[in-house]
C-alpha positions, 0 to 999 in steps of 0.5 A, spaced: 478 518 470 485 520 474 486 522 481 491 526 484 496 521 488 497 527 492 491 523 497 496 517 498 501 521 502 495 524 506 492 518 508 499 515 509 499 522 515 493 519 517 495 512 518 501 515 522 497 520 527 492 513 528 498 509 530 502 514 534 495 516 537 490 511 537 483 513 537 478 508 540 473 508 535 479 508 529 479 502 524 486 503 523 488 503 531 485 497 532 488 493 526 495 495 528 493 493 535 493 486 533 500 487 531 505 485 525 501 478 523 495 480 523 497 486 518 501 481 514 494 477 514 490 482 511 494 485 506 494 477 504 487 477 504 486 483 500 491 480 495 487 474 494 481 478 494 483 483 488 486 477 485 479 473 485 476 480 483 480 481 477 478 474 474 471 474 476 469 480 478 467 487 475 471 494 475 467 496 481 469 490 485 477 490 483 477 498 485 474 497 491 479 491 492 485 494 490 483 501 495 483 495 501 489 492 498 492 499 498 489 501 504 492 496 508 499 496 505 500 502 508 498 500 514 503 495 514 508 499 511 508 505 516 507 500 522 514 498 520 517 505 518 516 505 511 512 510 506 510 509 499 516 514 498 520 509 500 517 504 495 518 508 490 525 510 491 526 502 490 522 502 484 526 507 481 532 503 483 530 497 480 528 501 473 535 504 473 538 498 474 534 495 469 535 501 464 543 500 465 542 493 464 540 493 457 544 493 450 539 498 448 540 503 454 543 510 452 550 511 454 
């Protein structure tokens, strides 16, 4: 099953709104209020949980842990003024450098 990735842009918008206008009953607002160290810790925790699920878990567990990681990564990125677009641009730049550095790259 493939899903339109534009939802990630919508999610970034929602996260940014929770950062700009904290809501009392919002997990996003609460975790962000704990600060950058806590956000970094959550990203690390979720990455470890995904790594472990990839070895021992089933597909559903892997997807759940991957979703948790992406969500917490988005919160961390937005709290630092970064976006998935910034990450995509960095990946694209690296890809272009790799292509130019290959002997068989088109010239």
